[in-house]
DOVOKOL-771198 format. One line per 5 residues: for each residue y, x, z of N, C-alpha, C. Coordinates in nm, 3 decimals, padded with zeros to 5 digits. Example, Ala and Ser with C-alpha at 12.3 -4.5 7.8 and 13.67 -1.06 7.14 Angstrom:
<nodes>
-00.569:01.319:00.780:-00.450:01.230:00.780:-00.330:01.320:00.780; -00.225:01.285:00.708:-00.106:01.367:00.714:00.003:01.290:00.787 $
</nodes>
This chain:
<nodes>
07.996:-01.766:08.087:07.983:-01.688:07.963:07.884:-01.757:07.870; 07.926:-01.775:07.744:07.841:-01.843:07.647:07.722:-01.757:07.609; 07.611:-01.822:07.575:07.492:-01.749:07.533:07.481:-01.745:07.381; 07.591:-01.781:07.313:07.591:-01.779:07.168:07.715:-01.709:07.115; 07.701:-01.650:06.998:07.813:-01.587:06.930:07.837:-01.663:06.799 $
07.963:-01.690:06.769:07.996:-01.765:06.647:08.036:-01.671:06.534; 07.997:-01.710:06.414:08.029:-01.633:06.293:08.083:-01.725:06.185; 08.176:-01.673:06.108:08.217:-01.736:05.984:08.141:-01.668:05.871; 08.102:-01.746:05.772:08.038:-01.692:05.654:08.118:-01.738:05.532; 08.155:-01.643:05.448:08.234:-01.672:05.328:08.141:-01.669:05.208 $
08.150:-01.770:05.124:08.062:-01.778:05.008:08.135:-01.838:04.888; 08.070:-01.832:04.773:08.117:-01.896:04.651:07.995:-01.956:04.584; 08.017:-02.064:04.508:07.902:-02.124:04.440:07.943:-02.200:04.315; 07.851:-02.203:04.222:07.858:-02.286:04.103:07.791:-02.418:04.141; 07.869:-02.526:04.143:07.817:-02.652:04.194:07.739:-02.736:04.095 $
07.715:-02.684:03.975:07.654:-02.764:03.869:07.523:-02.828:03.910; 07.436:-02.753:03.975:07.302:-02.801:04.006:07.290:-02.867:04.142; 07.401:-02.877:04.214:07.393:-02.922:04.353:07.465:-03.055:04.375; 07.413:-03.130:04.471:07.475:-03.256:04.510:07.577:-03.228:04.619; 07.669:-03.139:04.587:07.776:-03.104:04.679:07.735:-03.003:04.783 $
07.826:-02.980:04.878:07.800:-02.887:04.987:07.706:-02.946:05.090; 07.731:-03.067:05.133:07.668:-03.123:05.253:07.524:-03.167:05.231; 07.441:-03.143:05.332:07.300:-03.181:05.326:07.287:-03.331:05.303; 07.198:-03.367:05.210:07.172:-03.507:05.178:07.022:-03.528:05.165; 06.981:-03.650:05.190:06.840:-03.683:05.173:06.805:-03.689:05.024 $
06.690:-03.633:04.990:06.637:-03.641:04.854:06.730:-03.579:04.749; 06.808:-03.480:04.790:06.896:-03.411:04.694:06.920:-03.270:04.745; 06.932:-03.175:04.654:06.952:-03.035:04.692:07.101:-03.008:04.708; 07.137:-02.950:04.821:07.278:-02.917:04.847:07.291:-02.768:04.880; 07.413:-02.719:04.871:07.440:-02.579:04.903:07.413:-02.552:05.051 $
07.455:-02.642:05.137:07.435:-02.624:05.281:07.288:-02.613:05.317; 07.205:-02.692:05.254:07.061:-02.687:05.282:07.003:-02.550:05.251; 07.038:-02.496:05.134:06.983:-02.365:05.096:07.039:-02.254:05.183; 07.167:-02.264:05.220:07.226:-02.162:05.306:07.161:-02.163:05.444; 07.143:-02.281:05.501:07.078:-02.290:05.632:06.939:-02.227:05.631 $
06.863:-02.255:05.526:06.728:-02.200:05.516:06.731:-02.048:05.503; 06.824:-01.995:05.423:06.833:-01.851:05.406:06.873:-01.783:05.536; 06.970:-01.840:05.606:07.012:-01.783:05.734:06.899:-01.787:05.836; 06.824:-01.897:05.840:06.713:-01.909:05.934:06.606:-01.804:05.905; 06.585:-01.775:05.778:06.485:-01.674:05.740:06.530:-01.536:05.784 $
06.656:-01.503:05.757:06.708:-01.371:05.792:06.718:-01.351:05.942; 06.760:-01.455:06.015:06.788:-01.442:06.158:06.674:-01.488:06.246; 06.571:-01.549:06.185:06.451:-01.590:06.257:06.479:-01.687:06.371; 06.570:-01.776:06.347:06.595:-01.887:06.439:06.661:-01.998:06.358; 06.644:-02.124:06.399:06.707:-02.235:06.325:06.860:-02.219:06.324 $
06.919:-02.238:06.209:07.063:-02.224:06.193:07.120:-02.351:06.130; 07.227:-02.401:06.188:07.299:-02.514:06.131:07.442:-02.472:06.106; 07.484:-02.477:05.981:07.620:-02.440:05.946:07.710:-02.563:05.946; 07.838:-02.538:05.969:07.940:-02.641:05.956:08.043:-02.590:05.857; 08.065:-02.664:05.749:08.151:-02.618:05.642:08.298:-02.651:05.664 $
08.381:-02.584:05.583:08.526:-02.606:05.591:08.565:-02.741:05.531; 08.472:-02.806:05.467:08.495:-02.936:05.406:08.369:-02.973:05.331; 08.382:-03.072:05.243:08.266:-03.108:05.163:08.310:-03.122:05.018; 08.237:-03.057:04.929:08.264:-03.072:04.787:08.163:-03.171:04.730; 08.208:-03.249:04.631:08.121:-03.350:04.571:08.024:-03.287:04.472 $
07.930:-03.366:04.426:07.832:-03.322:04.328:07.902:-03.260:04.206; 07.859:-03.139:04.171:07.910:-03.074:04.050:08.039:-02.998:04.067; 08.101:-03.004:04.185:08.227:-02.932:04.209:08.194:-02.788:04.248; 08.276:-02.695:04.201:08.254:-02.553:04.226:08.342:-02.502:04.341; 08.306:-02.388:04.397:08.387:-02.326:04.502:08.394:-02.176:04.478 $
08.514:-02.127:04.456:08.535:-01.982:04.446:08.549:-01.920:04.584; 08.592:-02.002:04.680:08.600:-01.957:04.819:08.566:-02.074:04.908; 08.470:-02.054:04.995:08.425:-02.158:05.088:08.385:-02.089:05.217; 08.417:-02.151:05.330:08.379:-02.095:05.460:08.295:-02.196:05.538; 08.202:-02.143:05.614:08.125:-02.222:05.709:08.109:-02.139:05.835 $
08.080:-02.205:05.947:08.051:-02.128:06.067:07.914:-02.165:06.120; 07.855:-02.072:06.197:07.727:-02.096:06.261:07.722:-02.016:06.389; 07.633:-02.055:06.479:07.616:-01.988:06.607:07.482:-01.916:06.611; 07.484:-01.800:06.674:07.364:-01.718:06.686:07.341:-01.684:06.832; 07.216:-01.698:06.875:07.183:-01.661:07.013:07.219:-01.514:07.038 $
07.288:-01.489:07.149:07.332:-01.354:07.180:07.214:-01.258:07.196; 07.104:-01.309:07.250:06.988:-01.223:07.273:06.897:-01.212:07.152; 06.940:-01.266:07.038:06.861:-01.254:06.916:06.853:-01.106:06.877; 06.730:-01.053:06.860:06.716:-00.910:06.828:06.778:-00.875:06.694; 06.804:-00.975:06.611:06.866:-00.950:06.482:07.015:-00.983:06.483 $
07.072:-00.997:06.604:07.215:-01.026:06.614:07.294:-00.926:06.533; 07.396:-00.975:06.466:07.460:-00.895:06.363:07.573:-00.806:06.413; 07.599:-00.806:06.544:07.710:-00.724:06.590:07.663:-00.612:06.680; 07.734:-00.504:06.674:07.720:-00.399:06.772:07.829:-00.422:06.875; 07.793:-00.442:07.000:07.890:-00.487:07.100:08.008:-00.391:07.114 $
07.982:-00.262:07.109:08.091:-00.168:07.124:08.185:-00.173:07.004; 08.125:-00.179:06.884:08.207:-00.187:06.764:08.285:-00.318:06.760; 08.221:-00.426:06.806:08.289:-00.556:06.808:08.409:-00.551:06.901; 08.392:-00.487:07.016:08.502:-00.479:07.112:08.618:-00.398:07.056; 08.587:-00.289:06.987:08.691:-00.205:06.930:08.762:-00.275:06.815 $
08.689:-00.364:06.743:08.746:-00.431:06.627:08.817:-00.559:06.662; 08.807:-00.600:06.788:08.855:-00.732:06.829:09.007:-00.742:06.818; 09.052:-00.852:06.760:09.195:-00.880:06.750:09.247:-00.923:06.886; 09.360:-00.866:06.926:09.418:-00.900:07.056:09.458:-01.046:07.062; 09.509:-01.100:06.949:09.562:-01.236:06.949:09.453:-01.342:06.938 $
09.350:-01.314:06.863:09.257:-01.420:06.828:09.112:-01.392:06.866; 09.083:-01.280:06.927:08.946:-01.251:06.965:08.855:-01.241:06.845; 08.907:-01.191:06.733:08.830:-01.184:06.610:08.789:-01.041:06.582; 08.667:-01.021:06.541:08.627:-00.889:06.493:08.564:-00.903:06.356; 08.602:-00.816:06.265:08.548:-00.816:06.130:08.463:-00.692:06.114 $
08.335:-00.710:06.101:08.241:-00.599:06.099:08.167:-00.600:05.966; 08.129:-00.486:05.918:08.056:-00.478:05.792:07.911:-00.518:05.816; 07.877:-00.637:05.770:07.741:-00.686:05.782:07.672:-00.678:05.646; 07.691:-00.565:05.580:07.641:-00.550:05.444:07.493:-00.579:05.427; 07.412:-00.535:05.522:07.269:-00.558:05.510:07.235:-00.705:05.515 $
07.299:-00.778:05.606:07.272:-00.921:05.617:07.322:-00.995:05.492; 07.438:-00.954:05.442:07.492:-01.017:05.320:07.397:-00.994:05.203; 07.350:-00.872:05.187:07.257:-00.842:05.078:07.126:-00.917:05.095; 07.081:-00.927:05.220:06.957:-01.000:05.245:06.969:-01.148:05.210; 07.080:-01.208:05.248:07.102:-01.348:05.215:07.111:-01.369:05.065 $
07.184:-01.280:04.998:07.199:-01.294:04.853:07.066:-01.277:04.780; 06.977:-01.200:04.837:06.845:-01.184:04.774:06.760:-01.310:04.788; 06.788:-01.390:04.892:06.712:-01.513:04.915:06.771:-01.632:04.842; 06.900:-01.630:04.819:06.968:-01.743:04.757:06.963:-01.735:04.606; 06.972:-01.848:04.536:06.971:-01.845:04.390:07.098:-01.780:04.335 $
07.097:-01.744:04.208:07.211:-01.672:04.149:07.343:-01.748:04.153; 07.338:-01.881:04.165:07.461:-01.959:04.162:07.523:-01.981:04.300; 07.470:-01.912:04.402:07.532:-01.910:04.536:07.545:-01.765:04.579; 07.666:-01.723:04.613:07.689:-01.582:04.650:07.756:-01.574:04.787; 07.699:-01.494:04.875:07.761:-01.467:05.004:07.855:-01.349:04.988 $
07.980:-01.366:05.036:08.080:-01.260:05.025:08.096:-01.180:05.153; 08.090:-01.248:05.266:08.122:-01.180:05.391:08.069:-01.259:05.510; 08.043:-01.190:05.620:08.010:-01.251:05.748:08.104:-01.191:05.851; 08.168:-01.278:05.930:08.273:-01.234:06.020:08.250:-01.291:06.158; 08.249:-01.206:06.258:08.237:-01.252:06.396:08.371:-01.308:06.441 $
08.370:-01.428:06.501:08.493:-01.494:06.542:08.482:-01.540:06.686; 08.591:-01.593:06.738:08.592:-01.646:06.874:08.499:-01.766:06.882; 08.444:-01.792:06.997:08.345:-01.899:07.012:08.401:-02.038:06.982; 08.533:-02.054:06.986:08.594:-02.184:06.958:08.643:-02.198:06.815; 08.634:-02.093:06.735:08.682:-02.100:06.597:08.599:-02.202:06.519 $
08.666:-02.281:06.436:08.598:-02.390:06.366:08.633:-02.386:06.217; 08.533:-02.383:06.132:08.555:-02.368:05.989:08.632:-02.485:05.930; 08.611:-02.604:05.982:08.679:-02.722:05.927:08.815:-02.746:05.994; 08.816:-02.752:06.125:08.936:-02.797:06.195:09.044:-02.689:06.206; 09.007:-02.562:06.194:09.106:-02.455:06.205:09.168:-02.417:06.071 $
09.119:-02.470:05.961:09.177:-02.440:05.830:09.317:-02.501:05.821; 09.414:-02.422:05.781:09.553:-02.469:05.774:09.595:-02.502:05.631; 09.525:-02.450:05.532:09.557:-02.481:05.393:09.433:-02.468:05.307; 09.420:-02.563:05.215:09.313:-02.558:05.116:09.376:-02.571:04.978; 09.321:-02.498:04.883:09.376:-02.502:04.747:09.265:-02.531:04.647 $
09.298:-02.613:04.549:09.206:-02.647:04.441:09.272:-02.618:04.306; 09.187:-02.599:04.207:09.231:-02.594:04.068:09.146:-02.692:03.987; 09.212:-02.756:03.888:09.136:-02.839:03.794:09.164:-02.789:03.654; 09.056:-02.754:03.581:09.065:-02.691:03.450:09.037:-02.790:03.337; 09.124:-02.786:03.236:09.109:-02.871:03.118:09.125:-02.785:02.993 $
09.037:-02.806:02.894:09.051:-02.738:02.765:09.045:-02.841:02.653; 09.084:-02.799:02.532:09.105:-02.896:02.425:09.020:-02.871:02.300; 08.942:-02.766:02.301:08.856:-02.737:02.186:08.715:-02.707:02.237; 08.617:-02.749:02.161:08.479:-02.729:02.203:08.449:-02.581:02.222; 08.398:-02.548:02.339:08.367:-02.409:02.373:08.242:-02.409:02.460 $
08.131:-02.356:02.408:08.006:-02.360:02.486:08.015:-02.282:02.617; 08.110:-02.188:02.626:08.120:-02.108:02.748:08.206:-02.176:02.855; 08.272:-02.284:02.818:08.347:-02.363:02.915:08.273:-02.490:02.954; 08.169:-02.521:02.883:08.092:-02.642:02.912:08.036:-02.637:03.054; 08.066:-02.738:03.132:08.022:-02.742:03.271:08.118:-02.678:03.368 $
08.225:-02.613:03.316:08.319:-02.544:03.401:08.464:-02.583:03.374; 08.483:-02.677:03.281:08.615:-02.727:03.247:08.594:-02.860:03.176; 08.694:-02.949:03.186:08.685:-03.079:03.120:08.747:-03.070:02.981; 08.672:-03.104:02.879:08.725:-03.101:02.744:08.793:-03.234:02.712; 08.919:-03.226:02.672:09.000:-03.341:02.636:09.045:-03.324:02.492 $
09.041:-03.431:02.414:09.073:-03.420:02.272:09.221:-03.397:02.246; 09.306:-03.478:02.307:09.450:-03.473:02.280:09.523:-03.400:02.392; 09.617:-03.313:02.355:09.693:-03.237:02.454:09.796:-03.328:02.519; 09.794:-03.341:02.651:09.892:-03.428:02.720:10.027:-03.359:02.734; 10.126:-03.436:02.773:10.262:-03.384:02.793:10.269:-03.322:02.933 $
10.265:-03.189:02.938:10.259:-03.120:03.067:10.390:-03.132:03.143; 10.503:-03.144:03.071:10.632:-03.160:03.139:10.637:-03.291:03.217; 10.590:-03.398:03.156:10.587:-03.527:03.225:10.490:-03.524:03.343; 10.378:-03.458:03.325:10.279:-03.449:03.434:10.334:-03.371:03.552; 10.415:-03.268:03.525:10.475:-03.193:03.635:10.585:-03.273:03.704 $
10.654:-03.358:03.629:10.751:-03.447:03.692:10.679:-03.542:03.789; 10.566:-03.596:03.745:10.489:-03.686:03.831:10.429:-03.611:03.950; 10.387:-03.488:03.928:10.330:-03.407:04.037:10.435:-03.381:04.144; 10.560:-03.360:04.103:10.668:-03.339:04.199:10.691:-03.464:04.283; 10.675:-03.580:04.223:10.689:-03.706:04.297:10.580:-03.717:04.403 $
10.458:-03.679:04.367:10.347:-03.686:04.462:10.377:-03.606:04.588; 10.445:-03.492:04.572:10.475:-03.406:04.686:10.574:-03.468:04.783; 10.641:-03.576:04.743:10.736:-03.643:04.831:10.667:-03.732:04.935; 10.537:-03.755:04.916:10.463:-03.850:04.999:10.359:-03.779:05.087; 10.312:-03.852:05.187:10.206:-03.798:05.274:10.085:-03.890:05.284 $
10.103:-04.021:05.263:09.991:-04.116:05.271:09.931:-04.132:05.131; 09.807:-04.084:05.116:09.743:-04.085:04.984:09.619:-04.175:04.981; 09.631:-04.289:05.046:09.522:-04.387:05.045:09.482:-04.426:04.903; 09.579:-04.428:04.813:09.552:-04.472:04.675:09.463:-04.374:04.600; 09.450:-04.251:04.651:09.368:-04.150:04.584:09.237:-04.122:04.657 $
09.207:-04.200:04.759:09.089:-04.174:04.841:08.976:-04.272:04.809; 08.854:-04.222:04.820:08.739:-04.311:04.814:08.746:-04.413:04.926; 08.693:-04.531:04.903:08.694:-04.635:05.005:08.589:-04.606:05.113; 08.616:-04.657:05.232:08.520:-04.650:05.344:08.476:-04.507:05.376; 08.573:-04.414:05.383:08.540:-04.276:05.416:08.539:-04.249:05.566 $
08.589:-04.345:05.645:08.586:-04.338:05.791:08.662:-04.218:05.846; 08.774:-04.184:05.782:08.862:-04.081:05.836:08.969:-04.148:05.920; 09.026:-04.071:06.014:09.125:-04.129:06.105:09.259:-04.154:06.037; 09.290:-04.072:05.937:09.418:-04.086:05.869:09.403:-04.045:05.723; 09.485:-04.106:05.637:09.489:-04.068:05.496:09.612:-03.985:05.464 $
09.674:-03.930:05.568:09.793:-03.848:05.550:09.755:-03.703:05.522; 09.822:-03.646:05.424:09.803:-03.505:05.388:09.940:-03.448:05.352; 09.961:-03.322:05.385:10.086:-03.255:05.349:10.060:-03.162:05.231; 10.104:-03.205:05.113:10.084:-03.125:04.992:10.198:-03.025:04.980; 10.164:-02.899:04.962:10.264:-02.792:04.952:10.277:-02.736:04.811 $
10.183:-02.769:04.724:10.193:-02.727:04.584:10.120:-02.828:04.497; 10.182:-02.863:04.384:10.118:-02.951:04.286:10.185:-02.925:04.152; 10.119:-02.852:04.066:10.179:-02.819:03.937:10.073:-02.785:03.833; 10.110:-02.814:03.708:10.026:-02.780:03.592:10.077:-02.651:03.530; 09.984:-02.566:03.491:10.018:-02.438:03.428:09.936:-02.423:03.300 $
10.003:-02.382:03.192:09.933:-02.357:03.066:09.859:-02.224:03.073; 09.741:-02.219:03.013:09.663:-02.097:03.004:09.621:-02.076:02.860; 09.556:-01.964:02.833:09.508:-01.935:02.697:09.401:-02.037:02.654; 09.331:-02.093:02.752:09.221:-02.184:02.721:09.259:-02.331:02.731; 09.371:-02.361:02.794:09.410:-02.501:02.810:09.517:-02.516:02.916 $
09.493:-02.601:03.014:09.586:-02.621:03.125:09.507:-02.626:03.255; 09.575:-02.586:03.363:09.512:-02.586:03.496:09.608:-02.652:03.595; 09.554:-02.746:03.672:09.631:-02.810:03.778:09.606:-02.736:03.908; 09.713:-02.692:03.974:09.704:-02.622:04.102:09.757:-02.714:04.210; 09.680:-02.732:04.316:09.724:-02.816:04.426:09.679:-02.756:04.559 $
09.771:-02.754:04.656:09.742:-02.703:04.790:09.791:-02.804:04.893; 09.717:-02.816:05.002:09.754:-02.908:05.110:09.685:-02.865:05.238; 09.729:-02.924:05.349:09.663:-02.892:05.476:09.524:-02.953:05.482; 09.504:-03.064:05.411:09.374:-03.129:05.406:09.370:-03.217:05.282; 09.248:-03.257:05.243:09.230:-03.345:05.128:09.134:-03.458:05.164 $
09.154:-03.572:05.100:09.065:-03.686:05.118:08.952:-03.678:05.017; 08.847:-03.755:05.042:08.734:-03.760:04.948:08.782:-03.805:04.811; 08.749:-03.726:04.710:08.778:-03.760:04.570:08.927:-03.752:04.535; 09.009:-03.702:04.627:09.154:-03.708:04.611:09.204:-03.630:04.490; 09.159:-03.507:04.473:09.212:-03.424:04.364:09.175:-03.483:04.229 $
09.052:-03.526:04.214:09.009:-03.582:04.086:09.081:-03.711:04.054; 09.116:-03.790:04.156:09.193:-03.913:04.133:09.338:-03.881:04.097; 09.394:-03.778:04.162:09.531:-03.736:04.128:09.536:-03.688:03.983; 09.440:-03.605:03.944:09.438:-03.554:03.806:09.425:-03.670:03.708; 09.339:-03.765:03.737:09.323:-03.880:03.650:09.452:-03.959:03.634 $
09.528:-03.972:03.743:09.654:-04.044:03.739:09.760:-03.965:03.661; 09.766:-03.835:03.684:09.863:-03.753:03.611:09.832:-03.748:03.462; 09.705:-03.754:03.427:09.668:-03.758:03.286:09.716:-03.888:03.221; 09.720:-03.997:03.296:09.776:-04.121:03.243:09.923:-04.103:03.207; 09.993:-04.027:03.291:10.134:-03.996:03.262:10.143:-03.908:03.137 $
10.059:-03.805:03.132:10.064:-03.712:03.020:10.027:-03.774:02.887; 09.949:-03.881:02.891:09.909:-03.951:02.768:10.000:-04.071:02.739; 10.111:-04.082:02.814:10.212:-04.186:02.794:10.158:-04.327:02.821; 10.057:-04.335:02.906:10.006:-04.467:02.944:10.090:-04.530:03.054; 10.149:-04.446:03.138:10.242:-04.492:03.241:10.358:-04.392:03.248 $
10.471:-04.435:03.304:10.585:-04.347:03.324:10.564:-04.262:03.449; 10.634:-04.151:03.455:10.624:-04.063:03.572:10.659:-04.139:03.700; 10.764:-04.220:03.694:10.810:-04.292:03.812:10.709:-04.396:03.860; 10.617:-04.436:03.772:10.515:-04.535:03.811:10.424:-04.480:03.919; 10.420:-04.348:03.932:10.336:-04.286:04.035:10.383:-04.328:04.174 $
10.513:-04.352:04.189:10.564:-04.396:04.320:10.500:-04.528:04.361; 10.500:-04.623:04.270:10.443:-04.754:04.301:10.295:-04.745:04.330; 10.226:-04.657:04.258:10.082:-04.638:04.281:10.058:-04.586:04.422; 10.132:-04.484:04.461:10.114:-04.426:04.595:10.152:-04.527:04.703; 10.263:-04.595:04.684:10.311:-04.689:04.785:10.222:-04.812:04.797 $
10.144:-04.841:04.694:10.052:-04.954:04.700:09.935:-04.928:04.795; 09.901:-04.799:04.813:09.788:-04.758:04.897:09.656:-04.821:04.851; 09.650:-04.851:04.722:09.535:-04.920:04.665:09.469:-04.830:04.561; 09.345:-04.792:04.585:09.274:-04.701:04.494:09.264:-04.757:04.353; 09.253:-04.886:04.338:09.234:-04.946:04.206:09.357:-04.933:04.117 $
09.472:-04.901:04.177:09.595:-04.884:04.098:09.610:-04.744:04.040; 09.536:-04.648:04.095:09.544:-04.510:04.048:09.450:-04.488:03.930; 09.459:-04.371:03.872:09.375:-04.339:03.757:09.230:-04.318:03.795; 09.145:-04.316:03.696:09.003:-04.293:03.721:08.979:-04.147:03.761; 08.872:-04.123:03.831:08.838:-03.987:03.871:08.790:-03.908:03.750 $
08.846:-03.791:03.732:08.806:-03.706:03.620:08.673:-03.638:03.654; 08.603:-03.584:03.554:08.471:-03.522:03.578:08.477:-03.407:03.679; 08.370:-03.393:03.756:08.365:-03.292:03.861:08.363:-03.149:03.808; 08.314:-03.130:03.686:08.291:-02.994:03.634:08.416:-02.908:03.631; 08.535:-02.968:03.619:08.657:-02.890:03.608:08.721:-02.853:03.740 $
08.663:-02.899:03.852:08.726:-02.882:03.982:08.669:-02.763:04.059; 08.760:-02.682:04.113:08.722:-02.564:04.191:08.800:-02.561:04.323; 08.730:-02.543:04.433:08.795:-02.505:04.558:08.820:-02.356:04.549; 08.947:-02.314:04.556:08.980:-02.174:04.528:09.024:-02.095:04.650; 09.071:-02.163:04.756:09.120:-02.089:04.871:09.118:-02.177:04.995 $
09.078:-02.116:05.107:09.084:-02.181:05.238:09.149:-02.081:05.333; 09.259:-02.121:05.397:09.334:-02.029:05.480:09.318:-02.063:05.628; 09.307:-01.957:05.710:09.300:-01.969:05.855:09.406:-01.878:05.916; 09.463:-01.917:06.029:09.567:-01.833:06.091:09.514:-01.701:06.144; 09.383:-01.689:06.163:09.326:-01.570:06.225:09.237:-01.491:06.131 $
09.237:-01.525:06.004:09.139:-01.467:05.913:09.206:-01.420:05.786; 09.166:-01.302:05.743:09.210:-01.248:05.613:09.091:-01.252:05.522; 09.104:-01.322:05.409:08.992:-01.336:05.315:08.958:-01.203:05.253; 08.830:-01.186:05.224:08.783:-01.064:05.156:08.802:-01.071:05.007; 08.838:-01.191:04.955:08.852:-01.207:04.810:08.985:-01.156:04.759 $
</nodes>
C-alpha cells in the first residue's frame, strides 16, 4: 500500500509575466509559484508535474498538473469515507470539493494564476502521459486595441482565410511534424495525430483552432506562421506538403508571437473538466 495520495490540480494563467510553465533558473515560472503555494498550504515540499510545458508568454485557459501528498499529512485534503463513496468503479477516481484548499491557494497566488479545482486520482494517474487530447487557440486581430494588447497578435493586412483553411486541411493528412518543431528537443518521436485544424472568423479578428494527441515544442506557433504565409499569398497551399515532407524547420514559417497563443483544453479518459 502506497504512503502517498495523488491529486490533479486544474488551473488557468495569464502567461505574460512568466517564462512558461516549467521551472527555470533565474526566471519566474508558473510551476515555481504553484509549488511554493502548495507547500505553504500543505506544509510539506510539493513538486508538481504538468500536462505539458508552455513557452514564455503563452497563456493557459485550462492546464493540469499532478502532485503527491503524504497520506499521514494532517492537512490531507480527502475524507477517506467520502473518497470511497465518490470513487469511480472504472478508474479509482474521486472528485471531492476542496473549496477551502482552492481558496487558500488562490489567496497565495498572484491574480494572473487561478486554481479551479483539486481532484483526487488513482496513484498511477499522470498529468502528462495520460492526456489524450490537447487543444490550442491562436488569436489574431487587425486593428489597434489596447484591450487585446498582450492577448492577441495584431496584423495589419487581413489574410485569405479560405486559403489558410485549405492548407490547414493538408496539415491534417500528416503525422510527422519535424518541420514545425524546435531543434534538439530530445523527444522520442515527432509524430502527432492532429484531429482539428481550422481558422474561424470572430468579431475581433480570426482564431486558429488546433487539437492533437500531443504537440511538439513551438509547433503551434510555427504552424500559424506557415499558414499566414499562405494567407498572405507568399506560398501556395500545396507548398505546405513539401514543407512538411522536408522535415526541415528552416523551410517552415517563422514562429508567431507568443501573446496570441492559448492552451484551451486538456482531455483525460477518466476526468471531467470543471470548466
